[in-house]
C-alpha positions as CSV (number, residue, x, y, z in Angstrom):
1,M,139.9,186.4,82.0
2,C,136.2,185.3,81.6
3,R,134.3,184.2,84.6
4,P,133.0,180.6,84.7
5,T,129.3,180.3,84.0
6,A,126.9,178.4,86.1
7,A,126.8,175.6,83.5
8,M,130.6,175.4,83.6
9,L,130.7,175.2,87.4
10,A,128.0,172.5,87.4
11,L,130.0,170.6,84.8
12,L,133.2,170.9,86.9
13,S,131.4,169.9,90.0
14,A,130.0,166.8,88.2
15,W,133.5,165.9,86.9
16,L,135.0,166.2,90.4
17,C,132.3,164.1,91.9
18,A,132.8,161.4,89.2
19,A,136.5,161.5,89.8
20,R,136.1,161.0,93.5
21,L,133.7,158.1,92.9
22,C,136.1,156.5,90.4
23,A,139.0,156.9,92.9
24,A,136.8,155.4,95.6
25,G,135.9,152.5,93.4
26,R,139.5,151.8,92.7
27,S,140.4,151.9,96.4
28,Q,137.6,149.5,97.2
29,Q,138.5,146.9,94.5
30,L,138.7,143.5,96.0
31,N,141.2,140.7,95.2
32,Y,139.1,137.6,94.7
33,R,142.1,135.4,94.5
34,P,143.7,136.0,97.9
35,L,146.9,134.3,98.9
36,I,147.5,133.8,102.6
37,G,150.9,132.9,104.1
38,V,150.9,130.3,106.9
39,L,154.1,130.3,108.9
40,A,155.7,126.9,109.5
41,Q,157.4,126.1,112.8
42,E,160.0,123.6,114.2
43,N,158.8,120.0,114.4
44,L,157.3,118.9,117.6
45,P,159.8,116.8,119.7
46,G,159.2,113.1,119.3
47,D,157.0,113.4,116.1
48,Q,157.5,110.0,114.5
49,F,155.9,111.2,111.3
50,A,158.3,114.2,110.9
51,R,160.1,114.8,107.7
52,G,162.5,117.7,107.3
53,S,162.7,120.4,110.0
54,S,159.4,122.1,110.1
55,Y,155.6,121.6,109.7
56,I,152.2,123.2,109.2
57,A,149.1,121.5,110.5
58,A,146.8,120.9,107.6
59,S,143.8,122.1,109.6
60,Y,145.0,125.7,109.1
61,V,145.3,125.2,105.4
62,K,141.8,123.7,105.2
63,Y,140.5,126.5,107.4
64,L,141.6,129.2,105.0
65,E,140.7,127.2,101.8
66,G,137.2,126.6,103.1
67,A,136.7,130.4,103.2
68,G,138.0,131.0,99.7
69,A,141.8,131.6,100.0
70,R,144.8,129.8,98.7
71,V,147.8,129.1,101.0
72,V,151.4,129.8,100.6
73,P,153.6,127.9,103.2
74,I,156.3,130.2,104.7
75,R,159.3,128.1,105.7
76,I,161.5,128.8,108.7
77,N,165.3,129.5,108.3
78,R,164.9,131.8,105.2
79,T,166.7,135.2,104.7
80,E,165.1,138.5,105.4
81,D,165.2,139.3,101.7
82,E,163.3,136.1,100.9
83,Y,160.7,136.9,103.5
84,A,160.3,140.4,102.2
85,K,159.8,139.1,98.7
86,T,157.2,136.7,100.0
87,F,155.5,139.4,102.0
88,Y,154.9,141.5,98.9
89,S,153.5,138.5,97.1
90,I,150.8,137.4,99.6
91,N,147.7,139.2,100.9
92,G,147.7,138.2,104.6
93,L,149.5,136.1,107.2
94,L,148.3,133.5,109.6
95,L,150.4,132.6,112.7
96,P,149.2,129.1,113.8
97,G,149.1,127.3,117.1
98,G,151.9,125.1,118.2
99,D,154.6,124.8,120.8
100,V,157.8,126.7,120.2
101,D,159.8,129.3,122.1
102,L,158.2,132.7,121.4
103,Q,161.5,134.6,121.6
104,T,164.3,132.3,120.4
105,S,162.7,129.9,117.8
106,L,163.0,130.3,114.1
107,F,159.2,130.6,114.1
108,S,159.5,133.7,116.3
109,R,162.3,135.2,114.2
110,A,160.2,134.9,111.0
111,A,157.1,136.1,112.8
112,K,158.9,139.3,113.9
113,I,160.1,140.0,110.4
114,F,156.6,139.7,108.9
115,Y,155.1,141.7,111.9
116,N,157.4,144.6,111.2
117,L,156.8,144.5,107.5
118,A,153.0,144.5,108.1
119,L,153.3,147.5,110.5
120,K,155.3,149.5,107.8
121,A,153.0,148.4,105.0
122,N,149.8,149.4,106.9
123,D,151.4,152.7,108.0
124,A,152.0,153.4,104.3
125,G,148.4,152.7,103.4
126,D,149.0,149.1,102.2
127,Y,146.3,147.1,103.9
128,F,147.8,143.8,105.1
129,P,146.0,141.7,107.7
130,V,147.6,139.4,110.2
131,W,145.8,136.6,112.2
132,G,147.1,134.7,115.2
133,T,145.6,131.6,116.7
134,C,146.7,130.3,120.1
135,Q,150.5,130.3,119.8
136,G,150.0,133.0,117.1
137,F,148.0,135.1,119.6
138,Q,150.8,134.7,122.2
139,Q,153.4,135.5,119.6
140,L,151.6,138.8,118.6
141,S,151.4,139.8,122.3
142,V,155.2,139.2,122.7
143,L,156.0,141.1,119.5
144,T,153.8,144.1,120.5
145,A,155.0,144.3,124.1
146,N,158.6,143.4,123.2
147,K,158.5,141.0,126.2
148,N,156.9,137.8,127.3
149,L,154.0,138.6,129.6
150,L,152.3,135.3,129.5
151,T,151.2,133.4,132.6
152,L,150.3,129.8,133.2
153,T,146.6,128.9,133.2
154,D,144.6,125.7,133.5
155,T,143.3,125.7,130.0
156,M,144.6,122.5,128.3
157,A,141.8,120.6,126.5
158,V,138.8,122.5,127.7
159,A,135.9,124.2,125.8
160,L,134.6,127.5,127.1
161,P,132.1,130.2,126.3
162,L,133.4,133.7,125.5
163,T,132.8,136.5,127.9
164,L,132.3,139.2,125.3
165,T,133.3,142.8,126.1
166,P,131.1,145.8,125.2
167,A,133.6,146.4,122.4
168,A,132.9,143.1,120.7
169,Q,129.6,144.2,119.2
170,S,131.1,147.0,117.2
171,S,134.4,145.3,116.5
172,R,135.5,144.6,112.9
173,L,135.8,140.9,113.7
174,F,132.4,140.2,115.3
175,R,130.1,142.9,114.0
176,S,129.1,140.9,110.9
177,F,128.5,137.6,112.9
178,P,124.9,136.5,113.0
179,K,123.4,137.4,116.4
180,D,122.5,133.8,117.2
181,L,126.1,132.7,116.6
182,L,127.4,135.5,119.0
183,Q,124.9,134.3,121.5
184,S,126.1,130.7,121.2
185,L,129.7,131.9,121.6
186,A,128.7,133.8,124.7
187,E,126.6,131.0,126.3
188,E,127.9,127.6,125.1
189,N,131.1,125.7,125.7
190,I,132.2,125.8,122.0
191,T,135.6,127.5,121.9
192,S,138.4,124.9,122.0
193,N,141.3,125.8,124.3
194,F,144.6,123.8,124.1
195,H,147.1,126.1,125.8
196,K,149.1,126.3,129.0
197,W,150.0,130.0,128.7
198,S,147.7,133.0,128.5
199,L,147.8,136.8,128.4
200,S,146.1,137.7,131.7
201,M,143.9,140.8,131.8
202,Q,146.1,142.0,134.7
203,N,149.3,141.8,132.6
204,Y,147.6,143.4,129.6
205,S,146.2,146.2,131.7
206,R,149.6,146.9,133.2
207,N,151.4,147.2,129.9
208,A,150.9,150.5,128.1
209,K,152.1,149.1,124.7
210,L,149.5,146.3,124.7
211,K,146.7,148.6,125.9
212,R,147.3,151.2,123.2
213,F,147.6,148.6,120.5
214,Y,144.9,146.0,121.1
215,K,141.2,146.2,121.9
216,V,139.9,143.3,124.1
217,L,136.9,141.6,122.5
218,S,136.5,138.7,124.9
219,S,138.0,137.1,128.0
220,N,137.8,133.8,129.9
221,N,138.6,132.6,133.3
222,D,140.3,129.3,134.4
223,G,138.9,129.7,137.9
224,K,141.9,131.6,139.1
225,R,142.8,134.1,136.4
226,E,141.0,136.1,133.8
227,F,142.8,136.0,130.5
228,I,142.2,137.5,127.0
229,S,140.7,135.1,124.5
230,T,140.0,137.4,121.6
231,M,141.5,140.8,120.6
232,E,142.0,143.0,117.6
233,A,144.3,146.0,117.0
234,Y,142.9,149.5,117.0
235,R,144.8,150.9,114.0
236,Y,145.9,147.8,112.2
237,P,144.0,144.8,110.7
238,F,145.6,142.4,113.2
239,Y,143.4,139.8,115.0
240,A,144.2,137.2,117.6
241,V,142.2,134.3,119.2
242,Q,143.6,132.3,122.1
243,W,141.0,129.5,121.2
244,H,141.0,127.3,118.1
245,P,138.2,127.9,115.6
246,E,139.8,125.5,113.1
247,K,139.7,122.4,115.3
248,S,135.9,122.1,115.3
249,S,135.9,121.3,111.6
250,F,139.2,119.7,110.9
251,E,140.7,118.0,113.9
252,W,139.3,114.8,115.4
253,I,141.3,113.7,118.4
254,D,138.9,112.5,121.1
255,K,139.7,114.9,124.0
256,P,137.8,117.2,126.1
257,G,137.6,120.6,124.4
258,M,137.1,119.2,121.0
259,I,133.7,120.4,120.0
260,H,132.0,119.5,116.7
261,S,128.6,121.1,117.2
262,T,126.9,123.1,114.5
263,A,127.6,126.4,116.4
264,A,131.3,125.6,116.7
265,I,131.6,124.8,113.0
266,R,129.8,128.0,112.2
267,A,132.3,129.9,114.3
268,C,135.1,128.2,112.4
269,F,133.6,129.4,109.1
270,Y,132.8,132.9,110.1
271,T,136.2,133.6,111.6
272,A,138.0,132.3,108.5
273,S,135.6,134.1,106.2
274,F,136.2,137.3,108.0
275,F,140.0,137.0,107.8
276,V,139.9,136.0,104.1
277,S,137.6,139.0,103.4
278,E,140.3,141.2,105.0
279,A,143.0,139.6,102.8
280,M,140.9,140.5,99.7
281,K,141.5,144.1,100.4
282,N,145.2,143.6,99.7
283,Q,146.6,143.7,96.1
284,H,150.0,142.1,96.6
285,H,150.9,139.5,93.9
286,F,153.7,137.3,92.6
287,S,155.8,138.5,89.7
288,S,154.4,135.8,87.4
289,P,151.8,133.0,87.4
290,V,154.6,130.5,87.3
291,E,156.2,131.9,90.4
292,E,152.8,131.9,92.1
293,E,152.1,128.2,91.3
294,R,155.5,127.2,92.6
295,A,154.8,128.9,96.0
296,L,151.4,127.3,96.6
297,I,150.7,124.6,99.2
298,Y,149.4,122.3,96.4
299,N,153.0,121.4,95.7
300,F,153.2,119.5,99.0
301,S,151.3,116.5,100.2
302,P,150.0,116.3,103.8
303,I,150.9,113.3,105.9
304,Y,148.1,111.4,107.7
305,R,149.1,111.0,111.3
306,G,146.0,109.3,112.7
307,I,142.9,110.4,114.5
308,H,144.6,109.9,117.9
309,T,147.1,112.7,117.3
310,I,146.7,116.3,118.1
311,F,147.0,117.1,114.3
312,V,145.3,114.7,112.0
313,Q,147.5,115.8,109.1
314,N,150.7,117.8,108.8
315,Y,152.6,119.3,105.9
316,Y,156.4,118.9,106.4
317,F,159.2,121.0,105.0
318,D,162.9,121.0,104.8
């Protein structure tokens, strides 16, 4: 058997290098038509505008659309097989704010199914991001801890600055934010809080599952308790904010905590843009263009509820 010459070895080395670069290029291909699922939830009690059994606030749809994504509404009360089919057709999931039971509602049931699917997909190398806002933050904490560790806080209709942790600067979420925006988030009252329940730093620190899973990026204090306001998972592309970045741009009720400053609106865009960029790393797709079109939010019309309501517009579903 003849020995490889120096020229042959050089050629082989060049070919292997090119192959690695080609494989890396394929792995880094981005999906510039991302589809993000937004989970619906049971209608709010006493909602005179309600139609059907569930809703999605239009502000979450606009939030994602403004950053370059299309939205697929995920209805409650569907089968696990239907949810699995939807999961492998979308590129990310947003769990919105609201007011339902985090352990017994249809919202929580669907969230758990998608959460488990996302864990399995990411473990298998299928990059699938999940975002939770307010109630979505709380739901993720319940799913990870497998129990409700939330505590009451005085945080209904108040704007706060974020107390950023040392981990924030190098976090996936915040590291690409402009420095002046991070400074505004840390020094100005621009994050809208509309929640009665929070994950306290104490309860987080005492729970091994939460500590292993999530890195704390910011906290806040209601004067009595320190609670987590932003976190991201260590090993998974899961992100959660207890505050409402979407409200600054898309909700207009005249209440304390509703901030429409330039910095607050920039925070809205940068958080949405980050999450959409994460969804672009996923290659899930519908089986056909026709099926995709049928699934989009464009097939539904939002209902205007008035500027004196907590959600200016809602989409309603059967």
